N, C-alpha and C positions, 0 to 999 in steps of 0.2 A: 504692607505695607505699597503706599498707593503712589501708581510709578511717579505723579509732580514730585513725590519724594525724594523716589532715588536719580532724578532724574538733576534734585535740585540737587545730593549730596557727588552725582558724578561731575556737575558741573563745577561744586563746594574745593574740589578734590584734584581738579584736572586733569581725572581720567576720562572725558569724551572730548576727541581732537576732530578737526576737518585739515581736509586736504585729500592728499591723492593717497594712496597708498595699499603695499602687496602685504593678505597678510598672509598668516602662519599656512592656510592654506594655499597657497597660493593666490588664490580669489583675488583681488581689487576693492578698493570700497572706497568711499568718499568721508568714512568714518571712523574714526576707529581706539576703541576704546581699549585704555590702555590705563589699568585694574590696578600694576604696583603702584601706581601713587592713590589709590585708595589705600597702601596700607603702609601708608605716613601718617596717618593721622589715627592711634588706636583707638576713637570712641565710634568715628565712623566704621574703621575693623570692624569692631564688634558689634554695631548697631550691625549691621550687613550680611557677617556670620553667625552671629545670634539668632535671626530672622533663620536663614539656611538651618544651623542645628535642632531649630524646634521645629520646626518641619518635620527632619528625621528623627527626634527623639524617640519616636515608638517603633522602630524598626530595631530598635536594640541591638546597636552599630558598638563593633570591639575596638574598632580600627580607621582611622580616619587616612588613605593616599590620596596626593594631588604629582600632578606631574610638573619637573619644574623645567621651567623659572613658575612661572602662574602660577600652580595650585601651590608651592613651597609654603610662604605662610600661611592662603588661606588651610592648607590642611590640621597647623599648626593653632588656630585660632580655632575653625570648629571643633579642632579635640580636644585643646582647651575649655570651653562652654560643656561640652559628652563630658569630660574627663576622660576621656581615654585614649590610648599611644595613635601615633604620626608617621608615615612615614613619606615618604617621596622619592617619586621614580624618576630617573634621567637615560637621558641616549647614555651609550657608547654607545661606537662604531655606526652610530644613528637607527639600533634599536632600544626603547625604552628597556631598563636595567632596574633592580633593586642593588644599591650597592651599599656600601657604608654599614655592611653589616645588619640594614635591614632589613628585614622577613617579613612574607605574612604568613601564619600558619593556616594548613586547610580545617581549623574548626572556628575561625575568626570569619565574622557578619562584617564586610567589609564595607563604606561609605567610597566613592573616588570622589572629590571637588579637582575643579575649574574655575581659574577666571574668568576666562572668553571662551565658548562654546560656539563654531562655527560652522562647520560639520563634524565636531565628535573626534577628530581621530587621532588627540593624542590621549581622549578618554577612552574611547575605545583598545587601544594600547596596552596604558594604565589594565583592566578591567581582565582582558587576554590574560593580560602577566601575571594579576593575583588570582585568577582562576587559576593557570595553570600548579600555583600551587596551594590549592585545595582551596583557597578563602572562598566566601558564596560575597557576590557585589546585590549587596539589598539597594542601594539609587548613588543615584550620579546629583550632586551639586553645583552652582555654578554664583560668582556674580550675576555675569550676565547672560542671557539666550538668544546669539547675534541668526540665530538659525532660522529663524520666521516658522519656528516649532515643529520646523519635517523632523527634528535630531533625531531617531529613534535608538538605543545604546540597547534593545533588547527586550524580548516578553522577563514579563514583575520583576525590570529593571525601573523605578519611577525617575523622574526627573524635574527638577525645580529649580528655578533659577530668581531669584536676588532682584534681574527687572528682568524681561522681555521685552527686546527693542522690534523693530522691523528696518534695522541700516540696511540700503544696499549692498551686495557686492556685486560684481561679473566675472563671468571666464578671462583669461587677461586679452584674448583675442576681441571677446565681444564690449571692452570695456569703453567707455563713450570720451572718460578721462587724458586715458593713451591716446585717441582720435584726435584729441583738442588738445596734446605735448604736456597736459600739466605734467611737473617730476614728481616724481613717483618714489614716498619712501618707506623701506623695510624696517618697521623698528619691532619685530619679536624679537624671538627668542633664539626662533634658528637662524639658519642663515640662507639656509636655500632659497 
């Protein structure tokens, strides 16, 4: 899908927001991608997740996993399209864990999905969690790549985003919005 079409979906569904935001990574930005809003609209969710699922179809995925909260609905929808099982990881004492009886068996080929990737920190935690259980991670998909193409999930792990956006972000001590006194909002799921 072309970037203009992706941006039209993001604007129509309220995904793209402007202001002063503290991202999950700790960086600051003047734009925030609230992808949870996308998943209010099943047709748009199916369009986005369908494009990601098709990109990875030849990887023979057995399992789709996502970090809570951003990857829960996305993992379900991508898995539904691929007709495979889905799970999600969630934080337990600050560390990603599989709970609720979820398993990632050693013989499974896993696709990890996340709504927005900036530094890739949560995805990397899920990758390590799955690998520790012997699963083979065959790819990473996201709705938005905010990394400006810099995130690397390791050798032989392709990364595909529905939309790659060049959105500025800064370390907190270098944030021009902080210097201007613009109030900051922490919209993500982590409270730190």
